[in-house]
N, C-alpha and C positions, 0 to 999 in steps of 0.2 A: 352595626359593628360586626366584622367577620368573626366567625367561630374558630378559635384556635384548636387545632387537632394535635399537633406535635410540637414539642419544644426540645431543642438540642442545646445543651448548656455546657460550655467549657470542655467540649469533647476532644479527647486526644487518643491516638493509637500508635503504639510502637511495636515493631517486630525486632526484638533484641535491642540493639543500640540505635536502630534506624527508626526515626520518628516520622511517621507517614501522615498523621493528622495532628494539627496544632491548634488548640483553643478554638474549636468550631462552635459558633453560636448561630442557630437558625430557628426561626419559628415558621410553622406551616399552617396556613388557614384553610378552612374548608373551601373546596372549589378551585384552589390555586393549581396552576400547571407550572412547575418549576423545572427549568432546564439547567443542568450543571455542565459547564464546559471548562476546558483547560487542557494543557499538554498531557501527554501520556506520563504517568508517574506522579501526577499532582495530587493524588489521593481521592479522586472522584469515586471510583468503584469501591474502595475501602470504606468511604463514608456511607455508601448505600448498604454495604454488608454490615456495618455497625448499626445502622438504623434498623435493619431487619433482624439483628442479633445473630447473624451468621458469624460475625466476629465480635468478640467482647472488647469494648473500649478499655484503654489503659487508664483513662481518667475521664471525669465528667459524667453527665447524667442525660438520660432520654426520658421525656415525659409524654405520655399519651393521654389526652384529655386531663392534663394536670396530675396524673398519677404516674409515679416513676415506674419504669419497666425494670423489674428486679431480676436477679439471677435464680428464679424459681421456674423450673421447666414448664409446669402447667401454665403459669402466667405468660411465659414466652410463647407457648403454643397458641394460647388464646389471642395474644397480641398479633402473632403472625397471621392468624386467620383474618384479621382486619387490616393488616399492613402487608399486602401481597407483593410478590416480586416476579419479574420476567427477566430471565437470564439471557446473555448473549449466545449461549450454546444450547438453548431451547430446553434441555433437561427433561425431555419426554421419555417415557418408558417404551423401549423399542419392541417389547414383547406384547404390547397392548395396542388395541385399535385407537383411533382418534377419539371415538366416543368413550371408550374405557378410560383413557387418559384424563378426560374431562370429568368423568363421574367419580373417579377414585377418591380424591381428597374430600369432596363433599360428603361422601359416604363414610369415610374413615375418621375425618376430623369433626365435621359438623353433625354426623349421625342422622342425616336426613334420609327419608325413604328413597327407595330405588326409583320410584315414579317421579318424585320431585327432582332427584339428581339428574334423571334423564331429561326432564323438561328444561332444567337450567342449562344443561349441556347443549341441547338442540338450540335453545334461544341464543346462546352466546356464539355457537358455531355459525349460526345464520348471520349474526352481527358482524363476524369477521370474514364471511364468505366461504366458510369451510364445511357447511352442512352436507354438500354432496360427497364428502370424503369420510363419513363417520365410520365406515368399516375398513378404511385403509390403515396400514401400519406406517409408522414414521419413515421407514426405509423406502416407502413408495412416494414420498412427498419431496418437493423442492425445499430449499432452505427457507424461502419466504413463506411457504405453506406451513412448515413446522413452527415458525415463529408465530404465525397467526393462530395456530392451535394452542400454543403456549399462552398467548394472550387470552384466548377463550377460556382455557383452564383456570387461569388466575381470576378471571371475571366470575366464574362459577362460584367462587367463595364469597361473592358480594363484598369485596374489600372496601374499606373506607378510604384507604390510600393505596395506590399501585405504584411500585417502584420499577423502573426500567433501567437495567444495566447495559448500556450500549447495545440496544436490541437489534441494530442493523450491522454491527461490525463483523459478524461472521458470514454475511450474505454477499453473494455476487452482486455487482452494481445494478444489474437489471431487476433484481428482486427487492432492492431497498425501497423503491417507491411504493410497492404494494403494502409493505408493513407500515411505512410512514403515513400512508393514507388512512389505514385503520386507526392509528394513534391520533391523527388529526380529528377524525370523527369522534373518538372517545373524548377528546379534549372539549368538545362542544356539549357533552352530556352532563357536565358538572362534577365528574369524577375528579378527585384530588390526585394529582400525578407528580412524581419526582423522577426526572429523566436525565440520566447521564448519556450524553450524545456528542458525536463529532460532526453532526449535521447542522451546520451553522444557520442555513436558511430555514430549516425546520424550527430551530430554537427561536429564531427571530420572529417567525410567523405564528407560532403556536403558544409559546410560553407567556404567562402573565408576569413571571419574574425570571430573570436569568442570573445565575451565579457563576462567576469566574473563579476557579480555584488555581492556586499557584503554590507549589512547594508545601502543600499540606495546609495552607491557609485559605480562608475565604477572602480573596483580594478585592472583589467587588460583587455587590448584590443590588441589582437595579431592574427597573422595567426594561424590556427588550428595546424599546424605542430609544432609551437613553444609552444602554450599554453598547448597542450596535452602531449608534450614530455619533455619540459623544462620550466615550468612556472616560471616567475620571482618573483611573489608575494607569500608571505608565506601563505596567506589565500587561494589563488588559489591552491597551492600545497596541503594544508590540505583538501580542498573540493574535489580535484581529487585523493586523496591518494588511496582510495579503487579502483577507476577505473584504475589508473596507475599501481597498484599492480597486477590487473588482466591482 
C-alpha cells in the first residue's frame, strides 16, 4: 500500500469576493508525479502556493503525514523544508554565485555544516548539469540555466515533495527542453513531485496522475493514459481537444 504524504481536504481560497479555489480534495502518495493542467486562471498556481503555505487558504485543511499544517511559523518553516518549491521566475539571489545560492538555505534553515552544504550543492549541481558554473552570478546565465540552478537549490534541502509552478513558462522555447529533461530524470528517482505545467506532452509522458482544473475545481483526476486518451469530463475534452486532435 502506498504511503500517504499529503492530504488536502475541502480547500478553498478567495481573494475578496473572488473565489479562486473551490472544495479541493487531493491525496498525494509517496513517489507520485502529479501534473496539474488547465486554462490560465483555473487556480493551478494558487493551489500550489496554498500547499506551500505562501498563501493561506480561506477554508479547508492541509495534512502532512496526517498532521495538520497549522498557522505557527516554526511549523510552517519545518514543513517548507520538506515541501520545496521551484518558481517560474527562478527567485535566485542575483548578488550571490550559483554555489552560494545553493548553500544558503541549507546553512540558514537546516543549520548543516559548511562542508556538508558544499557537498550537497555540488552533488545536485552536477545532477542538473550546472557544476561548471558554480562561480557564476545569475546575470551570467540563460533562463534555462537559472531554472536548473533553482532546481538544484531546492534539491539541496532534501525535500520529500517538490512543487513546480510552471517552471518553463518564463523560458524561451529553445530552453524549455533542457529544463524538462532534468525534471524527467528527477521523476525516475522516486522523488514525489507536483507540477503545474502547460506542457501537455510532458504531463502525458512523465506524470503518474494528471489533474485537470477548471474554474477553481478539480474537474478530473486520472492516470495520464486515461485523461489524455479518453477523458470523462466534458471540460477536460474541450481543453484537450486541440492536443488530442494533434
